[in-house]
KOLVOFI-494351 format. One line per 10 residues: for each residue x, y, z of C-alpha. Coordinates in steps of 0.5 Angstrom, whole numbers. Example, Ala and Ser with C-alpha at 12.3 -4.5 7.8 and 13.67 -1.06 7.14 Angstrom:
2
25 -9 16 | 27 -2 14 $
END
This chain:
424
7 -190 51 | 13 -186 51 | 14 -185 43 | 6 -184 43 | 7 -179 48 | 13 -175 44 | 9 -176 37 | 3 -173 40 | 8 -167 43 | 11 -166 37 $
5 -166 33 | 2 -160 38 | 9 -156 37 | 8 -157 29 | 2 -154 29 | 3 -149 34 | 9 -145 30 | 5 -146 25 | -1 -142 27 | 4 -137 30 $
3 -134 24 | -3 -136 20 | -5 -129 17 | -2 -129 9 | -3 -121 10 | 0 -116 13 | -3 -110 17 | -3 -104 14 | -5 -97 14 | -8 -94 9 $
-8 -86 8 | -13 -83 3 | -18 -78 1 | -26 -77 2 | -30 -81 -3 | -25 -86 -4 | -26 -95 -4 | -21 -99 2 | -20 -106 1 | -17 -109 7 $
-14 -116 7 | -15 -122 12 | -12 -127 7 | -11 -135 11 | -5 -139 11 | -7 -146 9 | -14 -144 9 | -18 -151 10 | -25 -152 10 | -30 -145 13 $
-28 -141 17 | -31 -136 22 | -28 -129 21 | -30 -123 25 | -29 -116 24 | -29 -110 28 | -28 -102 28 | -25 -100 33 | -29 -105 39 | -35 -105 34 $
-37 -111 30 | -39 -109 24 | -40 -117 21 | -40 -124 23 | -39 -129 17 | -43 -135 21 | -48 -129 21 | -48 -126 14 | -56 -125 14 | -54 -119 19 $
-54 -113 15 | -47 -110 16 | -46 -102 16 | -47 -98 9 | -42 -97 5 | -38 -104 8 | -38 -111 6 | -34 -117 7 | -32 -121 1 | -32 -129 0 $
-25 -128 2 | -26 -125 9 | -23 -118 6 | -27 -112 8 | -29 -107 3 | -31 -99 5 | -33 -95 0 | -35 -87 -1 | -31 -86 5 | -32 -81 10 $
-28 -77 15 | -31 -82 21 | -28 -88 18 | -22 -86 21 | -20 -92 25 | -17 -98 27 | -20 -105 24 | -19 -111 27 | -20 -118 23 | -21 -124 28 $
-21 -131 26 | -25 -136 31 | -20 -142 31 | -23 -149 35 | -20 -152 41 | -14 -151 43 | -13 -145 39 | -16 -139 41 | -17 -133 36 | -12 -129 33 $
-13 -122 30 | -10 -117 24 | -12 -110 25 | -11 -105 20 | -12 -98 20 | -15 -93 15 | -14 -85 16 | -19 -81 11 | -14 -75 9 | -18 -67 10 $
-17 -61 10 | -17 -57 17 | -22 -54 20 | -22 -49 26 | -26 -47 32 | -25 -41 36 | -24 -40 43 | -28 -36 45 | -34 -38 40 | -36 -32 38 $
-29 -30 36 | -29 -24 41 | -26 -23 48 | -25 -16 52 | -21 -16 59 | -19 -10 63 | -12 -8 63 | -9 -13 68 | -13 -19 66 | -11 -25 63 $
-12 -26 56 | -14 -34 54 | -15 -35 47 | -15 -41 42 | -17 -45 37 | -19 -52 36 | -17 -56 30 | -20 -62 26 | -17 -65 20 | -12 -71 18 $
-7 -71 19 | -7 -67 25 | -6 -59 23 | -1 -55 25 | -3 -47 28 | 1 -41 26 | -2 -34 29 | -2 -27 27 | -4 -20 30 | -6 -15 26 $
-4 -18 20 | 3 -19 22 | 6 -27 24 | 7 -27 32 | 14 -30 33 | 12 -36 37 | 17 -41 40 | 13 -47 38 | 6 -48 34 | 1 -48 39 $
-7 -49 39 | -8 -43 45 | -4 -37 47 | -4 -34 54 | -2 -27 56 | -3 -21 61 | -6 -15 58 | -1 -11 61 | -2 -5 55 | -7 -3 51 $
-3 -4 45 | -4 -12 46 | -10 -12 44 | -12 -13 37 | -14 -18 32 | -11 -25 33 | -12 -30 27 | -10 -37 27 | -8 -41 21 | -9 -48 21 $
-5 -53 15 | -4 -60 15 | -2 -60 7 | -9 -63 6 | -14 -57 1 | -13 -50 3 | -11 -48 11 | -16 -46 15 | -17 -38 19 | -20 -36 24 $
-20 -29 27 | -21 -27 35 | -22 -20 36 | -19 -18 43 | -21 -11 47 | -17 -9 53 | -20 -3 57 | -16 2 59 | -17 10 62 | -17 14 56 $
-11 17 52 | -12 25 49 | -7 27 45 | -7 34 40 | -2 36 35 | -2 44 38 | -4 45 45 | -1 52 44 | -6 56 39 | -5 64 37 $
-10 67 34 | -13 75 34 | -20 78 36 | -25 77 30 | -21 71 27 | -24 63 27 | -20 59 31 | -20 52 33 | -18 47 39 | -18 40 37 $
-17 33 42 | -16 27 39 | -19 21 43 | -14 16 41 | -17 11 46 | -22 9 51 | -25 2 52 | -30 3 55 | -32 9 51 | -30 15 55 $
-36 22 56 | -32 28 53 | -33 35 55 | -29 42 55 | -27 46 60 | -25 53 61 | -22 55 68 | -25 49 71 | -33 50 68 | -36 47 63 $
-35 51 56 | -43 55 54 | -43 53 47 | -47 58 42 | -48 60 35 | -41 63 35 | -38 58 40 | -40 51 38 | -37 43 38 | -36 38 33 $
-33 31 33 | -30 28 26 | -26 21 27 | -25 22 34 | -22 28 34 | -26 34 38 | -26 40 36 | -28 47 40 | -29 52 34 | -30 60 35 $
-33 63 29 | -31 70 31 | -26 71 37 | -27 76 43 | -22 78 47 | -26 75 53 | -24 68 50 | -17 69 51 | -14 64 56 | -14 57 58 $
-19 51 57 | -18 43 58 | -21 37 54 | -23 32 59 | -24 25 57 | -27 20 63 | -29 13 63 | -30 7 69 | -22 6 69 | -19 13 69 $
-19 20 66 | -15 23 61 | -14 32 61 | -10 35 56 | -9 43 57 | -10 48 51 | -9 55 51 | -12 60 47 | -8 66 46 | -6 73 42 $
1 72 44 | 6 71 38 | 7 64 37 | 15 61 38 | 19 65 34 | 24 60 29 | 31 63 26 | 32 62 19 | 39 58 17 | 42 61 10 $
49 62 8 | 48 68 4 | 44 72 9 | 47 69 16 | 54 73 15 | 60 72 20 | 66 75 21 | 71 75 27 | 66 80 31 | 60 79 28 $
54 75 26 | 48 76 22 | 42 73 25 | 35 72 22 | 28 70 25 | 21 69 23 | 14 70 28 | 7 69 27 | 3 74 30 | -4 77 28 $
-2 84 31 | 4 88 31 | 11 86 34 | 12 91 39 | 19 89 40 | 24 83 40 | 29 80 46 | 35 76 43 | 39 73 48 | 46 70 47 $
51 67 51 | 59 63 48 | 57 55 48 | 62 51 52 | 57 45 52 | 52 43 58 | 54 46 64 | 56 42 70 | 51 44 75 | 45 39 78 $
40 43 75 | 38 43 67 | 41 48 62 | 36 50 61 | 33 58 58 | 32 62 64 | 34 70 64 | 37 70 72 | 44 73 72 | 49 70 73 $
46 62 73 | 47 62 66 | 51 68 63 | 46 70 58 | 46 77 55 | 40 80 53 | 39 85 47 | 32 89 46 | 31 89 38 | 26 94 36 $
19 90 32 | 16 92 26 | 9 96 24 | 7 90 20 | 0 87 22 | 2 81 20 | 1 75 21 | 9 73 19 | 14 78 21 | 21 78 20 $
27 81 23 | 35 81 22 | 40 83 26 | 47 83 27 | 51 82 33 | 57 86 33 | 64 86 39 | 63 78 39 | 69 74 39 | 73 71 34 $
73 63 33 | 67 62 38 | 61 58 38 | 55 62 41 | 48 61 42 | 42 64 41 | 34 65 43 | 29 70 42 | 22 72 45 | 17 76 42 $
12 82 45 | 6 84 42 | 0 88 45 | -2 81 49 | 4 79 51 | 10 75 51 | 11 69 46 | 15 63 49 | 22 63 48 | 25 60 40 $
29 54 40 | 36 54 41 | 41 56 35 | 48 55 35 | 53 59 31 | 60 61 31 | 65 67 29 | 70 67 24 | 78 67 26 | 81 73 27 $
87 76 24 | 94 72 25 | 99 77 28 | 106 77 26 $
END
């Protein structure tokens, strides 16, 4: 009796070991492209007699060898050797495919799982879906790109065509809109090595107060001439209301004084300047987030003079130096004030070393230089300063006066005298 029991136990153990690996085939992962055909094996070790085999796609039953009358899904068929064939692959065929063998008692079913990855080029869907986001300054910007594709794509970003230096590949970007310059066109590029990369853009608009600039706010002109004030509206989201003012009141326009806008540049044009037009003007741009004012001055006063540097004309000796300058003025220059002082570097005071005619802070010396009889608009002057100290650096500033008043000071010119004669 004991020998019979031992024999049965040995047979059971042998069959159990044999049943541990009932498959001749091994699990495979097939990576291929759309429209291809894939054959997944399900080959049985010691295949004797009729077996019952089921195939699953993930957890969905595709077919059962004992119910061949039941139709399998389109493009899918089970062969007599129990292998599964999938034709004309589509992206939705990416899944795990499991072959299950139903065995009689006392053995339970055994399974082998294969995988199909249908490789296809990436697609991109923006967040927000319409590819446009508008936020207020200080709010958070949250944009992204949802991608599909096998293998999973990696995502890179560009802003206004330039690559963004991000620490990692990411499909979503979030930042605080602290400055209007963070606005722009953001582009995500999804690439998985299959086909062409997919691209999508998101336009980010940041609402902020208007920004106004001008190339020239001090405009010199003369009676009877044409003159124009020009203010450029660099930025305004939402759009700004704009207006020109003089002394706090809106400028009244007519056939002689007109307003024009071209490429965000707002012009106030005087077709024929009158003396009453001289004065201070303000261009104002305003939206719900703020206001920007830019001050202008329309004047007959000369423009600031500019020194000319010419080695053949700026003659220097030990005690003299010849200065040359030019100034724009549509009216005759009555006189110039030439201011001089030795230059010893910036003064060590609590106040900035700016131009002033108040003695003795900066020790400027004024020289009155007569004007000319020319009507301009360009006036030239040449003056030789004498009585200077040898081997000394000086700085000079010049102002100009016509019948409308004094100009602003010129930029500072630095010059040096020659060394004096050596004593023996």
